[in-house]
C-alpha positions in Angstrom: 22.3 -10.7 -19.3 25.2 -8.5 -18.2 27.9 -10.5 -16.4 31.3 -9.8 -14.8 33.9 -12.1 -13.3 36.4 -10.8 -10.7 38.8 -13.1 -9.0 36.5 -16.1 -9.3 33.3 -14.3 -8.4 30.8 -14.1 -11.2 28.0 -11.5 -11.0 25.0 -11.7 -13.4 22.1 -9.2 -13.3 18.7 -8.9 -15.0 16.2 -6.1 -14.7 12.6 -5.3 -15.5 10.2 -2.4 -15.3 7.6 -2.4 -12.5 4.5 -0.5 -13.8 2.5 -1.3 -10.7 5.0 0.6 -8.5 5.6 3.4 -11.0 3.9 6.8 -11.5 5.1 8.3 -14.8 3.0 11.4 -14.3 4.8 11.9 -11.0 8.2 11.2 -12.5 8.6 7.9 -10.6 9.8 4.8 -12.5 10.3 1.6 -10.5 12.7 -1.2 -11.7 13.3 -4.6 -10.2 16.7 -6.3 -10.6 17.7 -9.9 -9.8 21.4 -10.6 -9.0 23.2 -14.0 -9.1 26.5 -14.1 -7.3 28.5 -17.3 -8.0 31.8 -18.5 -6.7 33.5 -20.0 -9.8 36.9 -19.9 -8.1 38.4 -22.3 -5.5 38.5 -20.1 -2.4 35.6 -19.5 0.1 34.6 -15.8 -0.1 32.1 -13.7 1.9 30.2 -10.6 0.6 30.6 -7.9 3.2 29.2 -4.8 1.7 28.0 -3.1 -1.5 28.5 0.1 -3.5 26.0 1.0 -6.2 26.1 3.8 -8.7 22.7 4.7 -10.1 22.5 7.0 -13.1 19.2 8.5 -14.2 18.4 9.3 -17.8 19.0 13.0 -17.2 22.6 12.3 -16.0 21.7 12.6 -12.2 23.8 10.1 -10.2 23.2 8.5 -6.9 25.6 6.4 -4.8 24.4 3.8 -2.4 26.6 2.0 0.1 25.7 -0.5 2.8 26.5 -3.7 4.6 25.6 -6.9 2.8 22.7 -7.3 0.5 19.0 -7.7 1.5 20.1 -8.1 5.1 22.6 -10.9 4.4 26.4 -11.3 4.1 26.5 -14.6 2.3 29.5 -16.9 2.5 30.1 -18.7 -0.9 32.2 -21.8 -1.0 33.6 -23.0 -4.4 30.7 -23.7 -6.7 28.0 -22.1 -4.5 25.8 -19.2 -5.5 23.5 -16.6 -3.9 20.6 -14.9 -5.5 18.5 -11.9 -4.5 16.1 -9.4 -5.9 15.7 -5.7 -5.1 14.5 -2.6 -6.8 15.3 1.0 -7.6 13.3 4.1 -8.3 14.3 6.5 -11.0 13.0 10.0 -11.9 13.4 9.1 -15.7 12.1 6.2 -17.8 15.6 4.9 -18.3 19.0 4.8 -16.6 21.8 2.4 -15.6 23.2 0.8 -12.5 26.6 -0.7 -11.7 29.0 -1.0 -8.8 31.0 -3.4 -6.6 30.6 -5.9 -3.9 33.3 -5.8 -1.2 34.4 -9.4 -0.7 36.7 -11.1 1.8 38.4 -14.4 1.4 38.8 -16.9 4.3 42.4 -15.7 4.8 41.3 -12.1 5.2 42.2 -10.9 1.7 39.7 -8.3 0.5 38.8 -7.3 -3.0 36.0 -5.5 -5.0 33.9 -7.8 -7.2 32.5 -5.9 -10.2 28.7 -5.5 -10.6 28.4 -5.1 -14.4 26.6 -2.1 -15.9 23.0 -2.9 -16.7 20.1 -0.9 -18.1 16.9 0.1 -16.5 14.4 1.0 -19.2 10.7 0.7 -20.0 9.9 -2.1 -22.4 9.0 -1.0 -25.9 6.7 -2.9 -28.1 6.7 -3.1 -31.9 3.3 -2.8 -33.6 
């Protein structure tokens, strides 16, 4: 699973194709992703906002910015974690996502925690 650690914040992501929400004939491919954000450092930190970069297989790029994640701005004390699931729609059968979470420490210090690059792709089977 793709993982990145920035200033004591570890972000791990896994993704999967959602055939029931997709329409390949209509150029719509849905992918779910699950994110685990862990405070492996010593300082309490809050996730304030997010910035995603979504790249479709044809090179088209989208940027998404917003407050928190799934309606929350979790506070993570040392050793705590927060998990959430979401999804994205692509116009191609593969692509990538990555970005940053804007984090703030108890003392007001802000930094960007990296969200590692991860693939969105249809599963392939070997016969």
